[in-house]
C-alpha positions in Angstrom: 14.7 33.5 30.1 12.1 34.1 27.4 8.8 32.4 27.7 8.1 29.9 25.0 4.9 30.2 22.9 2.5 27.3 22.7 2.8 25.3 19.6 -1.0 24.9 19.1 -4.1 26.7 20.4 -7.1 24.5 19.8 -9.9 27.0 20.4 -9.4 30.8 20.7 -12.2 32.9 22.0 -11.7 36.5 20.9 -13.2 39.4 22.9 -10.6 42.1 22.0 -8.5 43.2 19.1 -5.8 40.6 18.4 -2.9 39.9 16.1 -2.2 36.2 15.5 1.3 34.8 15.5 2.0 32.9 12.2 4.4 30.7 14.1 1.6 29.2 16.2 -0.8 26.6 14.9 -4.4 27.6 15.7 -7.5 25.6 15.8 -11.0 27.3 15.8 -11.7 30.9 16.5 -14.9 32.0 18.1 -15.6 35.8 18.0 -17.5 36.8 21.1 -17.7 40.6 20.9 -18.6 43.3 18.4 -16.3 46.0 17.2 -13.0 44.1 17.2 -10.2 43.6 14.7 -8.4 40.4 14.0 -5.2 40.5 12.0 -4.2 36.9 11.1 -0.7 37.9 9.8 -1.0 34.9 7.6 -1.6 32.5 10.5 -3.0 29.0 9.7 -6.2 27.7 11.4 -5.7 24.0 10.9 -8.8 21.8 11.0 -9.2 18.1 11.7 -9.1 17.4 7.9 -5.4 18.4 7.7 -4.5 14.9 9.0 -3.0 12.7 6.3 -5.5 10.3 4.8 -8.6 12.2 5.7 -11.0 12.7 2.8 -12.1 16.3 2.2 -15.8 15.3 2.2 -15.4 14.1 5.8 -14.0 17.4 7.2 -15.7 18.7 10.3 -16.1 21.9 12.3 -15.9 25.6 11.6 -12.6 27.5 11.6 -14.0 31.0 12.4 -17.5 31.6 13.9 -19.2 34.9 14.7 -22.8 34.9 15.8 -24.6 38.1 16.8 -21.4 40.2 16.6 -21.1 43.2 14.3 -18.5 45.7 13.1 -15.7 43.0 13.0 -12.6 43.3 10.8 -11.0 40.0 9.9 -7.8 40.1 7.8 -5.1 37.8 6.6 -6.2 34.5 8.0 -5.9 31.1 6.3 -8.2 28.2 7.3 -7.8 24.7 5.9 -9.2 21.3 6.7 -12.6 22.3 8.1 -16.2 21.7 7.1 -16.5 25.5 6.8 -13.8 28.1 6.8 -16.0 31.1 8.1 -19.5 31.3 9.4 -21.1 34.6 10.3 -24.7 34.8 11.5 -27.0 37.7 12.6 -24.4 40.5 12.0 -23.7 43.7 10.2 -20.7 45.8 9.2 -18.1 43.1 8.8 -14.9 43.5 6.8 -13.4 40.3 5.6 -10.2 40.9 3.6 -7.2 39.0 2.4 -8.3 35.7 3.9 -7.9 32.2 2.4 -10.6 29.7 3.0 -9.4 27.2 0.4 -9.2 23.4 0.9 -12.1 22.9 3.2 -15.1 20.6 2.6 -15.0 19.6 -1.0 -16.8 16.7 -2.8 -16.4 16.9 -6.6 -17.8 13.4 -6.9 -21.2 14.2 -5.2 -23.1 14.8 -8.4 -26.2 17.0 -8.7 -28.1 18.3 -5.7 -27.8 19.9 -2.4 -25.2 18.8 0.1 -25.4 21.4 2.9 -24.1 25.0 3.3 -20.4 24.5 3.8 -17.0 24.9 2.3 -15.5 28.4 2.2 -17.7 31.2 3.6 -21.3 31.1 4.9 -23.1 34.3 5.8 -26.6 34.1 7.3 -28.6 37.2 8.0 -25.5 39.4 7.4 -25.9 43.0 6.1 -23.8 45.9 5.1 -20.6 43.9 5.1 -17.6 43.7 2.7 -15.7 40.7 1.4 -12.6 41.8 -0.4 -9.6 39.9 -2.0 -10.4 36.6 -0.3 -9.9 33.1 -1.7 -12.0 30.0 -1.4 -10.8 27.3 -3.8 -11.3 23.5 -3.7 -14.4 23.8 -1.5 -18.1 22.8 -1.8 -19.5 26.3 -1.9 -17.0 29.2 -2.0 -19.4 31.8 -0.7 -23.0 31.5 0.5 -25.2 34.4 1.4 -28.5 33.5 3.0 -31.0 36.3 4.0 -28.1 38.6 3.6 -28.5 42.1 2.0 -26.5 45.1 1.0 -23.1 43.5 1.1 -20.2 44.2 -1.2 -18.2 41.3 -2.6 -15.3 42.4 -4.7 -12.0 41.0 -6.0 -12.4 37.5 -4.5 -11.2 34.3 -6.1 -14.0 31.8 -5.6 -13.0 29.4 -8.4 -12.7 25.6 -8.5 -15.6 24.8 -6.2 -17.4 21.4 -6.4 -20.9 23.0 -6.1 -21.1 26.8 -6.5 -18.7 29.8 -6.5 -21.4 32.2 -5.2 -24.7 31.1 -3.9 -27.5 33.6 -3.0 -30.6 32.6 -1.1 -33.1 35.4 -0.5 -30.1 37.8 -0.7 -30.9 41.2 -2.1 -29.1 44.4 -3.1 -25.6 42.9 -2.9 -22.9 44.3 -5.1 
């Protein structure tokens, strides 16, 4: 008799290479170790905002979090319904490729001014990393780099944001 897979994993702490199962609904992922590879295989990380009737400007939580971990490869993950799709802090050597961080925090009616660092991708103190062929549409900020230098950002779709498509704060020598 084959074991049945869980229908939903609410928090997944990753310490080794992993391939996600697109048939499973995932909640948040916390990356705990450097040098690992995550292949999402198109899996959906569904945030609390995916419940019907929840306004995008009230979304909460972070879909994928990596703090103090370097040389991580993240591919083919979709994160929707979160305050922020991906947050990486104090890291280097990340490859983020083919991911979709669309439909997270979005507030097109906010008007002019700052409304926090959230939406698609937020990198803080991240260096020598690559973001390639990702999407972040219908979010507040599609991609934010804070104190992040020498990164490569290429072939991404950061359109239709309610604040900025690409925000750089004290971020230098990025391509």
